[in-house]
C-alpha positions in Angstrom: 10.6 20.2 -5.4 8.3 19.7 -2.4 6.5 16.4 -1.7 3.1 17.1 -0.2 2.7 13.6 1.2 6.3 13.4 2.6 5.9 16.8 4.2 2.5 16.1 5.8 2.9 15.8 9.6 0.8 12.6 9.9 2.3 9.4 11.1 2.9 6.8 8.4 3.1 3.0 8.9 6.9 3.3 8.8 6.8 5.9 11.5 4.7 3.6 13.7 7.2 0.8 13.2 9.9 3.2 14.2 8.0 4.1 17.4 7.8 0.5 18.4 11.6 0.0 17.9 12.8 3.3 19.3 10.7 6.5 20.0 14.0 8.4 20.1 14.7 7.4 16.5 11.2 8.7 15.5 12.0 12.0 17.2 15.3 12.4 15.5 14.1 11.3 12.1 10.7 13.0 11.9 10.0 15.5 14.7 13.1 17.2 15.9 13.9 19.3 12.8 11.5 18.0 10.2 11.5 14.6 8.6 14.9 13.3 7.4 15.1 11.5 4.1 17.3 8.4 4.3 19.5 7.6 1.3 18.0 4.8 -0.7 19.8 1.5 -0.8 20.4 -0.2 -4.2 17.6 -2.6 -3.4 15.2 0.2 -2.5 16.2 2.1 -5.6 15.6 -0.9 -7.8 12.2 -1.5 -6.1 11.1 2.1 -6.8 11.9 1.8 -10.5 10.1 -1.6 -10.7 7.1 0.0 -8.9 6.9 2.7 -11.5 7.1 0.2 -14.4 4.5 -2.1 -12.9 2.0 0.4 -11.5 2.4 3.5 -13.7 3.8 2.3 -17.0 2.1 5.3 -18.8 4.3 7.8 -17.0 7.5 5.7 -16.8 9.2 7.6 -19.6 8.1 10.9 -18.0 9.9 9.9 -14.8 13.1 8.2 -16.0 15.6 8.8 -18.7 17.8 6.0 -19.9 21.4 7.1 -19.9 24.8 5.5 -20.7 27.1 4.2 -18.0 28.0 6.8 -15.4 31.7 5.9 -15.6 31.8 7.4 -19.2 31.9 11.0 -20.2 28.8 10.6 -22.4 26.9 8.8 -19.7 27.7 11.5 -17.1 26.6 14.2 -19.6 23.4 12.4 -20.4 22.6 12.0 -16.6 23.2 15.7 -16.0 20.9 16.6 -18.9 18.2 14.3 -17.6 18.4 15.9 -14.1 18.1 19.4 -15.6 15.0 18.2 -17.4 13.5 16.9 -14.1 14.0 13.2 -15.0 15.7 10.5 -13.0 18.6 9.0 -14.9 18.8 5.1 -15.0 20.8 2.6 -17.0 19.5 0.6 -19.9 19.9 -2.5 -17.7 17.7 -1.0 -15.0 15.0 0.0 -17.5 15.0 -3.3 -19.3 14.7 -5.3 -16.1 11.9 -3.2 -14.7 9.9 -3.5 -18.0 10.6 -7.3 -18.1 9.2 -7.6 -14.5 6.2 -5.5 -15.4 5.4 -7.7 -18.3 5.7 -10.8 -16.0 3.4 -9.2 -13.4 0.7 -8.3 -16.0 0.9 -11.9 -17.4 0.2 -13.4 -14.0 -3.5 -14.3 -13.8 -4.0 -13.2 -10.2 -1.7 -10.1 -10.2 -3.1 -8.9 -13.5 -6.7 -9.1 -12.3 -5.9 -7.1 -9.2 -4.1 -4.4 -11.2 -6.6 -4.3 -14.0 -8.6 -1.3 -12.8 -7.6 1.1 -10.0 -5.3 4.0 -9.0 -1.6 4.0 -8.2 0.1 5.8 -5.4 -3.1 6.9 -3.6 -2.5 9.1 -0.5 -4.8 8.9 2.5 -4.9 11.2 5.5 -7.0 10.7 8.7 -7.1 11.5 12.4 -7.0 8.6 14.8 -10.0 8.8 17.0 -8.5 7.3 20.1 -5.3 9.4 20.3 -6.1 12.4 18.1 -2.9 11.9 16.1 -2.8 12.6 12.4 -2.1 9.5 10.4 -1.3 9.0 6.7 -0.5 6.3 4.2 0.3 6.1 0.5 -1.3 3.0 -1.1 0.7 1.3 -3.9 -2.6 0.5 -5.6 -6.3 0.8 -4.8 -8.3 -1.6 -6.9 -11.8 -0.5 -7.8 -13.1 -4.0 -7.0 -13.8 -4.3 -3.3 -12.1 -1.9 -2.7 -8.8 -3.9 -2.4 -5.5 -2.4 -1.3 -2.7 -4.0 -3.3 0.9 -3.7 -2.0 3.8 -4.5 -4.3 6.9 -6.0 -2.6 10.1 -6.7 -4.4 12.3 -9.4 -2.8 15.4 -11.4 -3.5 15.6 -14.8 -5.2 13.4 -17.4 -3.5 11.8 -15.0 -1.1 8.4 -14.8 -2.8 7.7 -18.4 -1.7 4.9 -18.6 1.0 7.0 -19.6 4.0 9.8 -17.2 3.1 7.5 -14.3 2.7 5.6 -15.1 5.9 8.9 -14.6 7.7 9.4 -11.2 6.1 5.9 -10.2 7.2 6.9 -10.9 10.8 10.4 -9.4 10.5 9.3 -6.2 8.8 5.9 -5.9 10.5 4.0 -5.9 7.2 0.9 -7.0 9.2 1.0 -3.6 10.9 1.2 -2.0 7.5 -1.8 -4.0 6.3 -3.9 -3.0 9.3 -2.8 0.7 8.9 -3.8 0.8 5.2 -7.1 -1.1 5.7 -8.1 1.4 8.4 -7.1 4.4 6.3 -8.7 3.3 3.1 -11.7 1.6 4.7 -11.0 -1.2 2.3 -12.3 -4.7 2.3 -9.0 -6.6 1.7 -5.3 -6.1 1.6 -3.3 -8.2 -0.9 0.5 -8.5 -1.3 1.9 -9.0 -4.8 5.4 -10.2 -4.2 8.0 -10.2 -7.0 11.4 -11.7 -7.0 14.0 -9.3 -8.4 16.0 -12.1 -10.1 15.1 -14.0 -13.2 12.6 -15.7 -13.8 10.9 -13.1 -11.6 8.6 -15.5 -9.7 5.5 -14.0 -8.2 3.5 -14.7 -5.0 0.1 -13.2 -4.2 -0.9 -13.4 -0.6 -3.4 -12.2 2.0 -2.9 -12.4 5.8 -5.2 -14.5 7.9 -7.4 -13.1 10.6 -4.9 -13.8 13.4 -2.1 -11.9 11.6 -4.4 -8.9 11.0 -5.5 -8.9 14.6 -1.8 -8.9 15.7 -1.2 -6.1 13.1 -4.0 -4.0 14.5 -2.8 -4.5 18.1 0.8 -3.5 17.1 -0.6 -0.4 15.3 -2.6 0.6 18.4 0.4 0.0 20.6 2.5 2.3 18.4 -0.1 5.1 18.3 -0.4 4.9 22.1 3.4 5.1 22.5 3.6 8.2 20.2 0.7 9.9 22.1 2.4 9.2 25.5 5.8 10.5 24.2 4.1 13.7 23.0 2.2 14.2 26.2 5.3 13.9 28.4 7.7 15.3 25.8 9.9 12.3 26.4 11.2 10.1 23.5 13.2 7.3 25.0 15.9 5.3 23.2 16.9 1.7 23.8 18.5 2.1 27.3 18.0 5.6 28.7 17.5 5.0 32.4 19.3 1.8 33.4 21.7 -0.9 32.2 19.7 -3.9 30.9 20.7 -7.5 31.1 20.3 -9.5 27.9 20.5 -13.2 27.1 21.7 -15.1 24.0 19.0 -16.2 21.6 18.2 -19.9 21.7 20.2 -20.6 18.6 23.3 -19.0 20.2 23.8 -22.0 22.5 25.7 -25.1 21.5 23.5 -28.2 21.3 
């Protein structure tokens, strides 16, 4: 089965992050022989199931089939039948947890209001005016009020707290993602709904301040310029292609 969004040649926010880290990686993963789908980690897999339960509960049962344990003959047969029917086999525990989290989200006063009216999994495609590059993005949720882009993040225990999530924004360049989606959707606001994957499924609802968004836009522009330059010269450098680099220990690596 083809995926129109995945197959579209535009550069996504994850592609732009990759360009900042290593243009060579972007070349290998997207441009050399067509985009490569990386295997999902268990956390990514769980996040996808939770996204479906929270954002598209009406189609959850049309997407997933609850099967017995894969280490049993009956469970294996159920999983095979599900796959033949075009369904994704999951366990009872995975389904129950996803639905429990969805109920928690829709009971949360701020999250429930943001997810009250809107559309899930909204693709956008544009052309960047400065570089001419095609860009794309798939919004988790586009709220009719605003409009507001809502991005659902699933995190580990304790990581939905403000300071902890702020560190993740910096580490994973979520501010670049926010800038990318705001530009694509021409939206007024970008809001994170952050859900801890462990009971009691604590929730944080956050917006970035102006300084963070400015930094995100600068990173996005830098990434687009890198991709354009690499295309122009047909050169996609890796970490150390032309010379040996000298590195230092991080500050915390030295004894006090």
